[in-house]
C-alpha positions in Angstrom: -90.2 189.4 43.5 -90.9 191.6 47.1 -91.4 195.3 46.1 -92.1 196.4 49.8 -89.8 198.5 51.8 -87.1 197.6 49.1 -85.1 200.6 47.5 -86.1 201.5 44.0 -89.4 199.8 44.6 -92.9 200.6 45.5 -96.5 199.9 44.9 -97.1 201.2 41.4 -94.5 199.0 40.4 -96.7 196.1 41.6 -100.1 197.9 40.2 -98.5 198.5 36.8 -97.8 194.8 36.1 -101.0 194.0 37.3 -102.6 196.0 35.2 -100.5 194.9 32.0 -101.2 191.4 32.5 -105.2 191.9 32.9 -104.4 194.1 29.4 -102.9 191.5 27.5 -105.1 189.0 28.7 -108.1 190.8 27.7 -106.6 191.2 24.5 -106.8 187.6 23.6 -109.5 187.0 24.7 -108.3 185.0 27.8 -108.9 185.0 31.4 -106.4 185.7 34.2 -107.1 183.6 37.3 -105.5 185.9 40.2 -105.8 185.3 44.1 -105.3 187.8 46.8 -103.7 186.6 49.8 -104.2 187.7 53.4 -102.1 187.1 56.1 -103.4 186.9 59.5 -101.7 189.6 61.9 -98.7 188.5 60.0 -95.8 191.3 61.8 -97.2 189.9 64.8 -97.2 186.4 64.8 -93.3 185.8 63.9 -91.6 183.3 65.8 -88.2 184.9 67.3 -86.8 181.8 66.4 -87.8 181.8 63.1 -86.3 185.3 62.7 -83.0 184.7 64.0 -83.0 181.4 61.3 -83.5 183.4 58.7 -81.2 186.0 59.2 -78.7 183.2 59.6 -79.6 181.8 56.6 -79.5 184.6 54.5 -75.4 185.1 55.7 -76.3 187.6 57.8 -73.1 187.8 60.3 -73.3 186.5 63.8 -72.7 189.4 65.6 -75.4 191.2 64.0 -77.6 188.2 64.5 -77.0 188.3 68.2 -77.0 192.1 68.1 -80.8 192.0 66.7 -82.0 189.2 69.0 -80.4 191.1 71.7 -83.0 194.1 71.5 -85.6 191.6 71.8 -84.7 190.1 75.3 -87.3 190.8 77.7 -89.6 193.1 75.6 -92.2 194.3 77.7 -95.3 196.4 76.6 -98.6 198.0 78.5 -102.3 198.3 76.6 -103.7 201.8 77.3 -107.4 201.2 78.2 -109.0 204.9 78.3 -107.0 207.0 80.4 -105.3 204.1 82.1 -102.3 201.8 81.5 -102.3 197.7 82.2 -99.3 196.2 84.1 -96.5 195.3 82.4 -96.4 191.7 80.6 -93.6 190.3 78.2 -94.1 189.9 74.5 -92.2 186.8 72.9 -93.3 186.6 69.3 -93.6 189.5 66.4 -91.4 192.1 65.6 -91.4 195.1 67.3 -94.1 197.9 66.4 -92.4 201.1 64.8 -88.9 199.8 64.4 -87.2 200.8 61.3 -85.6 197.3 61.4 -89.2 195.2 61.8 -89.5 195.7 57.6 -86.6 194.7 56.5 -86.6 191.6 59.5 -90.0 190.6 58.0 -89.0 190.6 54.5 -85.9 188.7 55.4 -88.3 185.9 57.0 -90.7 186.1 54.1 -87.9 185.6 51.7 -86.5 182.6 53.1 -89.9 181.2 53.8 -91.2 181.1 51.0 -88.2 180.0 49.1 -89.1 176.7 48.5 -92.8 177.6 46.8 -91.8 180.3 44.7 -91.5 180.6 40.9 -91.0 184.2 40.5 -92.4 187.6 38.5 -94.7 188.6 37.4 -96.8 185.8 38.3 -96.3 186.1 42.2 -95.7 189.6 43.8 -95.4 190.5 47.3 -95.4 193.8 49.3 -94.9 192.9 52.7 -97.0 191.0 53.6 -99.7 191.4 50.7 -99.6 188.3 48.1 -100.8 188.0 44.2 -100.5 184.8 42.9 -101.8 184.5 39.2 -102.4 181.6 36.8 -104.0 180.6 33.2 -106.4 178.4 35.1 -107.5 177.4 38.3 -106.4 174.4 39.0 -102.7 176.1 38.4 -104.0 178.8 40.9 -105.1 176.1 43.1 -101.7 173.9 43.2 -99.4 177.4 44.2 -101.8 178.8 46.6 -101.2 175.4 48.1 -97.8 175.6 48.2 -97.7 179.2 49.6 -100.1 178.0 52.1 -97.8 175.2 53.2 -94.5 177.4 53.0 -96.1 179.6 55.7 -98.0 177.6 58.2 -94.7 175.7 58.1 -93.0 178.6 60.1 -95.9 180.0 62.3 -97.5 182.4 59.9 -101.6 181.8 59.1 -103.2 182.4 55.9 -106.7 184.4 56.6 -109.2 182.4 54.3 -111.9 185.0 55.3 -109.9 188.3 53.8 -108.3 185.9 51.0 -109.9 186.6 47.7 -110.0 185.3 44.1 -110.6 187.4 41.3 -111.1 185.7 37.6 -110.3 189.1 34.9 -111.7 188.8 31.7 -114.9 186.9 33.1 -117.4 189.3 32.3 -117.7 193.4 31.1 -119.6 195.8 32.9 -123.1 195.9 31.6 -124.3 199.5 30.0 -127.4 199.1 32.3 -129.4 202.1 32.7 -129.6 204.0 36.0 -133.4 204.8 35.6 -136.2 202.0 34.5 -133.6 199.5 32.8 -134.9 197.1 30.7 -134.6 193.5 32.0 -133.6 191.9 28.8 -130.9 194.9 26.9 -130.4 196.9 30.1 -131.6 200.2 28.1 -133.8 202.7 29.3 -137.5 201.7 28.8 -140.0 204.3 27.9 -143.4 203.9 25.6 -144.3 200.4 24.4 -143.4 198.7 27.2 -144.4 196.0 29.5 -144.0 194.6 33.0 -143.1 191.1 33.5 -145.2 190.0 36.3 -142.4 187.1 37.6 -139.4 189.7 38.2 -141.3 193.0 38.0 -138.7 194.3 35.3 -140.0 196.3 32.3 -139.3 195.3 29.0 -139.3 197.2 25.8 -141.7 195.9 23.6 -139.0 194.9 20.4 -137.1 193.0 23.0 -140.8 190.8 24.3 -141.3 190.8 20.2 -144.7 192.3 20.6 -145.7 195.5 18.6 -148.3 196.4 20.5 -148.7 196.7 24.3 -152.3 196.2 25.1 -154.3 195.8 28.7 -154.8 191.9 28.1 -151.6 191.1 27.3 -149.9 192.6 30.3 -152.0 190.7 32.7 -149.9 187.5 32.6 -147.1 188.8 30.3 -143.6 187.0 31.2 -140.6 188.1 29.5 -138.2 185.7 27.6 -135.8 185.0 30.9 -138.5 183.8 33.1 -140.3 182.0 30.9 -137.4 179.7 28.7 -134.4 181.3 29.7 -134.0 183.0 26.9 -130.8 185.5 27.1 -129.9 184.1 30.2 -126.0 182.0 30.4 -125.2 180.4 33.5 -121.6 180.1 34.3 -120.7 177.8 37.1 -118.7 179.8 39.3 -115.2 178.7 39.5 -113.7 178.4 43.2 -110.3 178.3 44.7 -112.0 176.4 47.7 -115.1 176.8 49.7 -113.8 179.8 52.0 -112.2 181.7 50.0 -115.0 184.1 48.2 -114.6 185.0 44.7 -115.5 188.8 44.2 -115.8 190.9 40.9 -113.5 193.9 42.4 -110.9 194.1 45.0 -108.7 197.0 46.0 -104.4 196.1 45.6 -102.3 198.5 47.4 -104.9 201.4 47.3 -106.0 200.9 43.6 -109.3 199.2 42.6 -109.1 196.4 40.2 -112.2 194.6 38.4 -112.7 191.6 36.2 -113.1 194.0 33.1 -109.3 194.8 33.5 -110.4 198.8 32.7 -110.0 201.6 35.3 -113.0 203.1 35.8 -113.9 201.4 39.3 -110.4 203.0 40.4 -111.3 206.2 39.0 -114.8 206.1 40.8 -113.3 204.6 43.7 -110.6 207.4 43.7 -112.8 210.3 43.8 -115.0 208.7 46.7 -111.8 208.8 48.9 -111.0 212.1 48.0 -114.0 213.9 49.0 -113.1 212.1 52.3 -110.0 214.0 52.2 -111.3 217.2 50.9 -114.1 216.9 54.3 -111.1 216.3 56.3 -109.5 219.7 55.5 -113.2 221.3 55.5 -112.1 223.6 58.4 -109.4 225.6 55.7 -110.7 224.7 52.7 -114.6 225.5 53.7 -113.5 228.6 55.8 -113.6 232.5 54.2 -110.8 233.8 56.5 -108.3 231.9 54.5 -107.1 233.0 51.2 -108.2 231.4 48.0 -103.7 231.0 47.7 -103.5 229.0 50.9 -106.4 226.9 49.8 -104.7 225.8 46.3 -101.8 224.5 47.8 -103.6 222.7 50.4 -105.7 221.0 47.7 -102.8 220.3 45.8 -100.8 218.9 49.0 -103.7 216.7 50.4 -106.7 216.4 48.0 -105.5 216.4 44.6 -102.5 214.0 45.4 -105.1 211.5 46.7 -107.1 211.7 43.8 -104.0 211.2 41.3 -102.8 207.9 43.1 -102.0 205.0 40.6 -103.1 207.4 38.0 -99.5 206.2 36.3 -101.5 202.6 35.5 -104.8 204.1 34.5 -105.9 203.7 31.0 -109.0 206.6 30.5 -111.7 207.0 28.3 -113.7 209.8 28.1 -116.1 208.6 30.4 -113.3 208.4 33.4 -112.1 211.9 32.5 -115.6 213.2 33.3 -115.8 212.1 36.5 -112.3 213.4 37.4 -113.4 216.6 35.7 -116.2 216.7 36.9 -115.0 216.0 40.9 -112.1 218.4 40.8 -114.6 221.0 39.1 -117.3 220.9 42.0 -114.3 221.0 44.6 -113.0 224.2 43.1 -116.4 225.8 43.4 -116.9 224.8 47.0 -113.2 226.5 48.0 -114.3 229.7 46.2 -117.9 229.8 47.3 -119.4 230.2 44.2 -122.2 228.1 42.8 -123.5 227.4 39.2 -125.9 230.1 39.2 -123.1 232.7 39.9 -122.1 231.4 36.0 -118.4 232.0 36.8 -116.0 230.1 34.3 -114.0 227.3 36.2 -110.7 228.5 34.7 -111.1 231.6 36.3 -111.8 230.5 40.1 -108.6 227.7 39.0 -106.3 230.9 38.2 -107.7 232.3 41.8 -106.7 229.2 43.7 -103.3 229.1 42.0 -104.4 225.8 40.1 -102.8 226.3 36.7 -103.3 222.6 35.1 -106.6 221.0 34.6 -106.8 217.3 36.3 -107.2 215.8 32.9 -103.6 217.1 31.5 -102.1 216.0 35.2 -103.5 212.8 35.1 -102.1 212.0 30.9 -98.6 213.9 32.2 -98.6 211.6 35.2 -98.5 208.1 32.8 -96.0 209.7 30.2 -93.7 210.3 32.9 -94.0 206.7 34.3 -93.4 205.4 30.8 -90.2 207.5 30.7 -89.5 205.6 33.6 -90.1 202.0 32.7 -87.9 202.9 29.5 -85.0 203.4 31.4 -84.7 200.2 33.3 -82.5 197.8 31.9 -83.7 195.4 29.4 -84.3 192.2 31.8 -86.1 194.3 34.8 -89.1 193.1 35.3 -91.2 196.7 34.4 -89.5 196.5 31.0 -91.0 192.4 30.4 -94.2 193.7 32.0 -94.6 196.9 29.2 -93.1 194.4 26.2 -95.5 191.3 27.4 -97.0 189.4 24.8 -99.3 186.7 25.7 -100.2 183.7 23.3 -102.3 183.2 21.2 -104.7 185.0 18.3 -106.4 188.1 19.2 -110.2 188.6 19.4 -111.8 189.6 16.3 -112.6 193.5 15.9 -111.5 196.1 17.0 -108.7 195.9 19.6 -109.4 198.1 23.2 -107.3 201.1 23.8 -104.5 199.7 26.4 -101.9 202.1 28.7 -99.0 201.3 26.3 -101.1 202.3 23.2 -102.2 205.5 25.3 -98.8 206.8 26.3 -97.2 206.3 23.1 -100.3 208.2 21.9 -99.5 211.2 24.4 -95.7 211.3 24.1 -95.7 211.3 20.3 -98.4 214.6 20.5 -96.0 216.5 22.6 -93.0 215.6 19.9 -91.0 212.7 22.7 -89.7 209.4 21.1 -88.3 206.9 23.1 -84.8 207.5 22.7 -85.6 211.0 24.6 -86.6 209.0 27.9 -83.1 208.1 28.3 -82.9 211.9 29.4 -84.6 212.2 32.3 -84.5 215.9 32.5 -85.5 216.5 29.2 -88.3 213.9 29.3 -90.0 215.3 32.5 -90.4 218.8 30.9 -91.8 217.3 27.8 
């Protein structure tokens, strides 16, 4: 269940499992309770005695344990303040910063310390010190959290309750609220025949207020249905893990943003914003006119586009999300070429000048299909295969089911003539 610093595992594995859990629970209309646990200064708080005890318990030879612990004897450090260094002082706790052994030692410590609390994948996932707990109910999640917290604190590690967050997936979908003059009842934009509520100050459609014609006399003391008698307002009691832990609607997990709705719109929007930050960091080269366009295209693909596509292997994209990716890349392409919209030049021609042969929407879909092949090549009992074939008990909701990641990649792989058995040939699958 440890995905950090382990061969053949990475951040995308953990994000993929989390998104698949959200999709299946959403399809059955059930809530998925998730707790993102944060350890306070995890690498710096590991007691040296606990390190030695954990290595011995995992069966590491005594000679190797002594050799590792000898690296920590008499370890000293200094603190830089401006251009000056402080006097040396001894460090008696935590693993060495920057040492190649530190991640492995920390993984061994976490594995041994949490042995009594673990129940296994897929409802418990670790990436280094980032822990995710999942359950069907808040009571079950609370029991897991208390068990893990006691296991950590019994060996000197501390859970940071201020940064630990709870998210209840499936509680609500993102409402389609107009950004310009939204109606206080339905959320759509108000135009003619609308009236303003004197209590909440929101504009209300005449049809939402059940008024055929709005008059000045009516508008003087009009109160909408929400303010008058609570019509249309559903008040749900918020479920809490504990008083110190906050319940959130969105959370950035291993660099990819997940939301209560289970979709990827929040992730795509966050990636687009972060990509502009990376684009501006490389601005001296990408904005400058003295550099050739081919060089700009190479830097863009290596440093900027890779940031935009992080986590795209797990996204189930709608036309709205694809539009966000297209607009982001097209704007950057025009900036690199020094071209404005008024110049009336096609984006396709500008991309060819930069050496960008594939559009962003094709790349993001190809990433999903490649990851699908990677999952299919895993053995039957592998956690990724279990996540792919996951089925949550219970009847599905009425109506047309929402498109899932599995539906998307099966459709895309079918469009290029690839079948499940072709995934065993890795070279052929990547070419397809």
